[in-house]
Phi, psi and omega in degrees: 000133181279122183254006179290143178264144174287146174292149180297144179286138177276141177297143180289131177276127180300142178262144174285127177244350176204138177211110179163175182272340185281176176292136177299153183280172176301325181299324178296314178299317179297316179299321180278346178077031179229158176294150183299323181296326177291320178299312181299317178299315180298317180299316180295319178296317180296315179296318180298310181297327183270003181059040174261143178278170181300327182267002176285133182284149173227161175240129179248133180256160184291353174263004178096351180295141177235131178235151177276184183296339179269000180086007179281137177292125181240352179169183180221123183303317183295320180290322184272357180253007179293144177290144179283000000 
């Protein structure tokens, strides 16, 4: 019987899947597993709430986290894309 212990798993570091001022692509929606219209709605809500303009850049991570150009957390795609 093997008595060696596995090393503890390191938490996965979120990957950047979108960085820019324009609307995210279909690939971003596919990566997040949501329809593109929900992604677009969430991005607009996050920017509005954070007082960011349409041309202000954001960064979206594969865990749904959204940060502004200064690296400040401004929202979460999954929370802001929920159906009402």
